[in-house]
N, C-alpha and C positions, 0 to 999 in steps of 0.2 A: 387649903388647896382649891376648894370650891370657889372661893372668892377670886382666886388667881385665874381660874379657867373662865369665869364670867367676865373678868376684866379683859382677858386676852381676846375673847369673842367680840366684846364691845369695840376694842381697838381695830380689829379686822373689819368689822362692819363700817366703822367710821372711815377707815382708809379706802375701802371699796367705794363708798359713797363719794369720797373726795375725788378718786380717780375717774369715776363716771362723770362727775360734774366738770372735771378738767377736759374730758373728751368732747363735751357738748359744743364748745366754741369751734373746735377743729372740724367736727362733723358738719356743723352749720356752715362753716366757711367753704368746705368742700362742696356741699350741696348747693351753695349759692352761686358757684362758678359754673356757667354752662359749658358744655363740651364745644370746642371750636370745630365748626364744619364749614367747608368751602363749597359744598354742593349747592347748585342753584343758579339762577339768573343774576346778572349784575350789569350796571350801566354807570358810566363815569366820564370824567374829563381828564385831559392830559396837557402838559405844557413842557417845552424844553427847547432844544436846539441841536445843531450838529454841523457837519461839514459835508458839502456836496462837491463832486468832481464832474466836470463836463469837458469832453474833448470833441473838437470839430476838425475832422481830418479830411482833407481834399484827396479823393481817391485817384484822380486821373491826371494830376500834375498839369492842370490847365494853366495856372499861373505859378505852380510849384512853390506856393507860399502856405504857411500854416494858417489855418483859419482861426485857431485859438485853442488854448488849453487853460481851463479855469479850475480853481479850488477855493471855495468860499465858505465862510461860516454863515449860518442863518438861524432864525428862530422859528418855532412852530407852535400851534395850538390845535387841539382837536378833541375828539370824543371817541369812546369805544363802548361796545356792548358784547357780552359774552355769556357762556354757560359752562359750569364745571360739574364733573362727576367725581365722586370720592370713594375709594376703596381702602379703608384704613388710613395708612400714611401716604398712599399714592393718590394723586389728583390728576385728572385729565380734563381737557376742555377745548373749546373753540372760541375765538374772539375775532371780531371785525372792527376796524377803526378807519376813520377819515380825518385828515389833517390839512391845515393850510400853512404854507411856508412863505417866508419873506425873502427868498433868494433871487438876486439879480446881479449880474456882473457883465461888464462890457469891455470891448477892446476894438482893435482895427486889424485888417488883414491886407496883404499885398499893397502896402503903402507906396512901394516904389514902382508899381505897375499902373501906368496911366490908363490902361484899358479897363482894368477890373480891380478896383480897390474900394474900401468902404468900411463901415462899422460892423461889429459883431455883437451879439447878445446871447448870454446864457441865463435862462430863467427857469426856475422850478417853483410853481405856486401851489401845488397840492399833491398829496400822496395818500395812499390807503393800502390796506392789506386785509386778508382773511387767513388767520393762522391757527394751526393746532398748537395746544400747550400741554406739556407733560411736566409734572412737578412732584416735589416731596414736601409734605406738611410736617412742620416741626413746631408744635405748639401754636402760637399765634402767627408764625411766619410760614410763607409758602415760597420755596425756591423752585424756579421753573425754567425750562428751555422752550423755545417757540420757533416755528417755521411755517411758511406757506406762501401762496401767490401774493404779489403786490402790484400796484399800479401807481405810476407817477405822471403828472401832467406837466409838460414843458411848453415853453413858448420861446424857442431859441431861433436865431436866424444869422445868416451871413448876407450882407447887402453890398451890392456894387453900385457906386455912384460915379463911376468913370465914364468912358466913352460908350460903353455897352452896359447900361444899367439893368440889373436883374437882382433877384432875391432867391435864396435857398432857405426855406423856413420849416422848422419842425414844431408844429403846434398841434399836439394830440396827447391822448392818454397812452402811455407806454406800459406794456406788460413786463413783469419782473419777478424776482424772488426775494423774500424777506426772511432773515434768520436772526436769532438773538437770544437773550436771556434776561431774567428779571427776578425781583423779589417783592412780594406783597406782605403787608402786616395787617392783621385784624385788630384795629384799635378800639372797636366797639362791635356789638353783635351784628350791626348792619353796615358798618363802614370799614373800608380798607384803604390804606395808603401804600404806595410802592414806587419803585424806580425800575426803569427798563432801558435796555440798549438794543437797537436794531441796526442791521446792515442790509441795505437794499441795493440790488443791481438790476438794471433794466435792459431790455433787448435794444440793440443798436437800431437806429433808423437811418436809412440811406435816402437822401433827398436830391432830386435833380433840380436844376435851375429853372426859374420861371421869369419870363421877360417882364419888364416894367415899361409902361407907356407904349410907344411905337417901336421899341426895340424888338428885333426878331432874331437876335444872335443866339438865344437859347435853342430855338428850333434848329438852327444851322449846326450848332455845336453838337447836339445829340446825334446827328447823322455823320459826324466826322469821327475819326479815330480818337481825337483828343477831346473827350467828353468833359463835362463838369458836374461832379456829384460830391456832396458832402456827407460824411458819416458822422452822425451825432451819437455820442456814447455818454451815458449818465450813470452815476452811482452815488449813494448817500449813506452816511452814518448819522444816527439819531440817538441822543440820550434824553430821557424825559422822566418827569415825575407824574404819578397817577393818583387820582382820587376816585374811588368807586363806591356806589351804594349797592349793597347786596340784598336782594329780596329773600324773604323767608320761604 
């Protein structure tokens, strides 16, 4: 009996030692994986493309002709900088971005009007935003919604090359609103990759005609009942991929 008890105790000791040894790799693996944190500053680059819509609406029926309606695809590249706060699974932050766009489209208006006809152009060459972000951290992934003020730079015009040459030009930064959603993945302790969709709409711009050369018809038109103004309206949808470096 004594030998049996000693043998049983020896087996229990051996089993306990084996179990502890088996736990060591698991504990080591757990300790070697750092906790994912999204808090802190980050800076990065983005690239993608989208579809922009531009409408040029003649408000006063001077020639009663559509100045143009465009919907074109474009590419864009840019950069962003931001900061995140984290409370458990909840992440909030703010991000600013600036981007360059390749959008340009052209057409003609009032082609059957010998007085006032000519080419039109819709151009969007830059846009940016400052947006709040609110998201949910799920392991190495961050799902978020975003919204905030936006700005778009356009260089669009309606040009008359007829008997009374003039131009109506919208060349300025336009204020607007950006809303969207995205997902970022922590692929390394300091690097994230992600994808984002933004919809931006900008405040309309109403532009009066400006005479070209010795033409004085614009000044005369403005004092008549039948004025000549163009309303420029722009909106943009953008899908892009992102690469960020996160500072510790």
